[in-house]
C-alpha positions as CSV (number, residue, x, y, z in Angstrom):
1,M,81.8,197.9,106.4
2,R,83.0,196.4,109.6
3,Y,82.6,192.9,108.0
4,F,84.9,193.6,105.1
5,F,87.4,195.2,107.6
6,L,87.4,191.9,109.8
7,L,87.5,189.8,106.7
8,S,90.6,191.6,105.3
9,I,92.4,191.2,108.6
10,F,91.6,187.4,108.6
11,L,92.9,186.9,105.0
12,A,96.0,188.9,105.9
13,V,96.6,186.8,108.9
14,Q,96.0,183.8,107.0
15,A,98.4,184.8,104.2
16,Q,101.0,185.6,106.8
17,A,100.8,182.2,108.4
18,Q,100.9,180.5,105.0
19,A,104.0,182.4,104.2
20,Q,105.7,181.6,107.4
21,A,104.8,177.8,106.9
22,Q,106.6,177.8,103.6
23,R,110.3,177.2,104.3
24,R,113.2,179.3,103.2
25,Y,116.7,178.5,102.6
26,V,119.9,180.1,101.5
27,C,121.9,177.9,99.0
28,H,125.5,179.0,99.3
29,Y,128.1,178.8,96.5
30,A,130.6,176.0,96.3
31,A,133.9,177.2,95.2
32,K,135.1,173.7,94.3
33,P,133.4,170.8,92.4
34,L,131.9,168.0,94.7
35,S,132.4,164.5,94.5
36,I,129.0,162.7,94.0
37,D,129.3,159.6,96.3
38,G,126.4,159.9,98.8
39,V,128.7,161.1,101.6
40,A,129.1,165.0,102.5
41,R,132.8,165.0,102.8
42,E,133.8,168.1,101.5
43,E,134.3,171.3,103.5
44,A,131.6,173.1,101.6
45,W,129.0,170.5,102.8
46,Q,130.4,170.8,106.3
47,Q,129.5,174.7,106.2
48,A,126.4,174.5,104.7
49,S,123.3,174.8,106.9
50,W,120.7,172.1,107.5
51,T,117.1,172.6,106.6
52,E,114.4,172.3,109.1
53,D,113.6,168.7,109.9
54,F,110.7,167.3,107.8
55,V,107.3,167.3,108.9
56,D,104.1,165.8,108.0
57,I,102.9,166.8,104.6
58,L,99.6,168.3,106.2
59,G,101.8,170.4,108.4
60,D,103.0,171.0,112.0
61,S,99.5,170.3,113.5
62,L,100.1,166.7,112.9
63,P,102.6,164.6,115.1
64,K,106.2,164.7,114.1
65,P,107.5,162.0,111.8
66,A,108.6,158.9,113.4
67,L,111.9,159.0,111.5
68,H,114.4,161.9,111.1
69,T,115.0,163.5,107.7
70,R,117.0,166.7,106.9
71,M,119.1,168.0,104.0
72,K,121.3,170.8,102.7
73,M,121.8,172.4,99.2
74,L,124.8,174.1,97.5
75,W,125.3,175.4,93.9
76,D,128.0,176.4,91.4
77,S,128.0,177.5,87.8
78,T,127.1,174.0,86.6
79,Y,125.0,172.1,89.3
80,L,122.5,172.5,92.1
81,Y,123.8,170.0,94.8
82,L,121.4,168.1,97.1
83,Y,122.4,166.1,100.0
84,A,119.9,164.5,102.4
85,E,120.1,162.2,105.4
86,L,117.2,159.7,106.2
87,E,116.9,157.7,109.4
88,E,115.8,154.3,108.7
89,P,115.9,151.2,110.7
90,N,114.4,149.0,107.8
91,M,116.0,149.7,104.5
92,W,113.9,148.4,101.8
93,S,113.8,148.8,98.0
94,T,112.6,146.7,95.0
95,L,112.6,148.8,92.0
96,T,115.7,148.9,89.7
97,Q,114.6,150.3,86.5
98,H,115.2,154.0,85.5
99,D,111.8,155.9,85.5
100,A,109.9,153.2,87.4
101,V,107.3,154.6,89.9
102,I,110.0,155.0,92.7
103,Y,107.4,156.1,95.4
104,H,106.1,152.6,95.3
105,D,109.3,151.9,97.4
106,N,110.6,154.1,100.1
107,D,112.2,157.1,98.5
108,F,113.5,160.6,98.5
109,E,112.1,163.2,96.2
110,A,113.0,166.7,94.9
111,F,110.6,169.0,93.1
112,I,112.1,172.2,91.4
113,D,110.3,175.2,89.9
114,P,113.0,177.6,88.8
115,D,110.8,180.6,87.9
116,G,108.2,180.0,90.6
117,D,105.1,180.3,88.4
118,G,103.7,176.9,89.4
119,L,104.1,175.6,85.8
120,N,106.9,173.8,83.8
121,Y,108.5,172.1,86.9
122,F,110.7,169.1,87.4
123,E,110.5,166.1,89.8
124,F,113.3,163.7,90.8
125,E,112.9,160.5,92.8
126,I,115.5,158.0,94.2
127,N,115.5,154.7,96.3
128,T,118.1,153.2,98.5
129,L,119.2,151.0,95.5
130,G,120.0,154.3,93.7
131,T,117.2,153.8,90.9
132,E,116.2,157.2,89.7
133,M,113.0,158.7,88.1
134,D,113.1,162.1,86.5
135,L,110.1,163.7,85.0
136,F,108.8,167.2,83.6
137,L,105.2,168.6,84.2
138,F,103.8,171.5,82.2
139,K,101.3,171.9,84.9
140,P,100.1,170.2,88.2
141,Y,98.0,167.2,87.9
142,R,94.9,168.9,89.4
143,L,95.0,171.3,86.4
144,G,95.1,168.6,84.0
145,G,99.0,168.2,83.8
146,K,100.3,164.9,82.7
147,P,103.8,163.6,83.5
148,L,106.6,163.6,80.6
149,L,108.6,160.6,81.8
150,S,110.5,160.6,78.5
151,W,112.2,163.7,79.8
152,D,115.6,162.9,81.2
153,A,118.0,165.3,83.0
154,Q,121.2,164.9,80.8
155,G,124.3,164.7,83.1
156,L,122.4,164.1,86.4
157,R,124.6,162.7,88.9
158,S,123.4,160.8,92.1
159,A,124.6,158.5,94.8
160,V,123.3,156.9,97.9
161,N,125.2,155.7,100.9
162,V,123.6,153.1,103.3
163,N,124.5,152.7,106.8
164,G,123.1,149.2,107.2
165,T,121.8,146.6,104.8
166,V,119.2,146.8,102.2
167,N,116.3,144.2,102.1
168,H,117.7,142.3,105.1
169,P,115.1,142.1,108.0
170,G,117.3,140.4,110.5
171,D,119.1,143.5,111.4
172,V,118.5,147.1,112.5
173,D,119.8,149.6,110.0
174,K,120.6,153.3,110.9
175,G,119.6,155.1,107.6
176,W,120.8,156.2,104.3
177,S,122.0,159.6,102.6
178,V,121.3,160.8,99.1
179,E,123.5,163.2,97.1
180,M,122.6,164.7,93.8
181,A,124.1,167.0,91.2
182,I,121.3,168.5,89.0
183,P,122.6,170.1,85.9
184,L,121.2,173.8,86.0
185,K,120.9,174.0,82.2
186,D,118.5,170.9,82.3
187,V,116.0,172.8,84.7
188,L,116.1,176.1,83.0
189,F,113.5,176.4,80.5
190,W,115.1,176.0,77.0
191,G,118.4,176.9,78.7
192,D,118.0,180.4,77.7
193,K,119.3,181.9,81.0
194,S,121.8,181.2,83.6
195,V,121.5,181.2,87.5
196,K,122.8,184.1,89.3
197,A,123.2,185.2,93.0
198,G,120.0,186.4,94.3
199,D,117.7,184.2,92.2
200,I,114.8,182.6,94.2
201,W,113.5,179.2,93.1
202,R,110.4,177.3,94.3
203,I,111.6,173.9,95.8
204,N,110.3,171.3,97.9
205,F,111.3,167.8,99.1
206,S,109.5,164.8,100.1
207,R,110.1,161.4,101.8
208,V,107.7,158.6,101.1
209,E,107.7,155.8,103.7
210,W,105.8,152.7,103.7
211,D,105.1,150.6,107.0
212,L,106.5,147.2,106.5
213,D,105.9,143.6,107.6
214,V,108.1,140.6,107.2
215,H,106.9,137.7,105.2
216,D,109.0,134.6,104.5
217,G,112.3,136.7,105.4
218,R,111.4,139.6,103.2
219,Y,110.0,142.9,103.9
220,A,106.5,143.7,102.3
221,P,104.5,146.8,102.8
222,Q,101.6,146.3,105.3
223,V,98.0,145.6,103.8
224,D,94.7,146.2,105.0
225,A,91.7,143.4,105.4
226,N,91.2,143.6,101.7
227,G,94.9,143.1,100.8
228,K,95.4,146.7,99.7
229,R,98.4,148.6,100.7
230,K,97.8,150.7,103.8
231,P,98.6,154.5,103.2
232,E,102.1,155.6,103.0
233,H,103.7,158.4,105.2
234,N,104.6,161.7,103.4
235,W,107.1,163.7,105.1
236,V,108.3,166.9,103.6
237,W,110.3,170.0,104.0
238,S,107.7,172.8,103.5
239,P,104.3,171.3,104.3
240,Q,101.6,171.3,101.6
241,G,98.5,171.3,103.7
242,A,97.0,168.4,101.5
243,I,98.4,164.9,100.6
244,N,99.6,166.3,97.3
245,M,103.2,167.2,96.5
246,H,102.0,168.9,93.3
247,I,100.9,172.2,94.6
248,P,103.9,174.3,93.7
249,E,102.6,177.6,95.4
250,K,103.0,176.0,98.8
251,W,106.7,174.8,98.1
252,G,109.6,176.5,100.0
253,Y,111.7,179.2,98.7
254,V,115.6,178.8,97.9
255,E,117.8,181.7,97.4
256,F,121.1,181.4,95.5
257,G,123.9,182.9,97.6
258,S,126.8,185.2,96.5
259,R,129.9,183.8,95.0
260,T,131.7,186.1,97.3
261,G,132.7,184.3,100.4
262,A,132.1,180.9,98.5
263,Q,132.6,177.9,100.5
264,E,135.7,175.8,99.7
């Protein structure tokens, strides 16, 4: 009896710690449409709160990422808006084709599960050249899910702004920012419902960062003695506890704020 009592306490403490590790954010309503230019100029963006700084995908027990990443969110009746800032001294991208595997470059990624059931979710990726990938998954890879790359978010708007030069090793860059407007109707299953204040979605964000060398005046990912790429860094908003973004039950919680007191 005492064993089961202690076990229940241990499991409760573990559950509480896990819940605390999963980030939470209130996404405020934007009273006016936003211009998607990669620069958060509007007053609504200025008033929106920053998320916590990104951490290693395995959690806070690992060292803080070497480069700073943070973001904001807003919404209106049409879009979920995302804005992220990524510190980066060496901006590098190679991929220019839509739906290429963007994380083979340094990238920014968003994962969205509107009903929070861990199924039927969406992934968006973008690099410093503004190349996008968007896909749909019926279920996570570990459960046999296969990516539906033929799915495209109709009306997705995105832009990047670079503070420096892309693919130019001769200087030190400051970083880049990403702005996205994701149509709400595209990520609501079959479009049979609308978003309302108080709704809570499971969402997470990731940054893939490769260590680079310079060869013949060009950036190239570092390789090991066998010529294979060294592992990438994975920095995220809500830690996953594994090097795997496709564990939706460990994503953060985003609550849609009220339209009253909407930000101008």
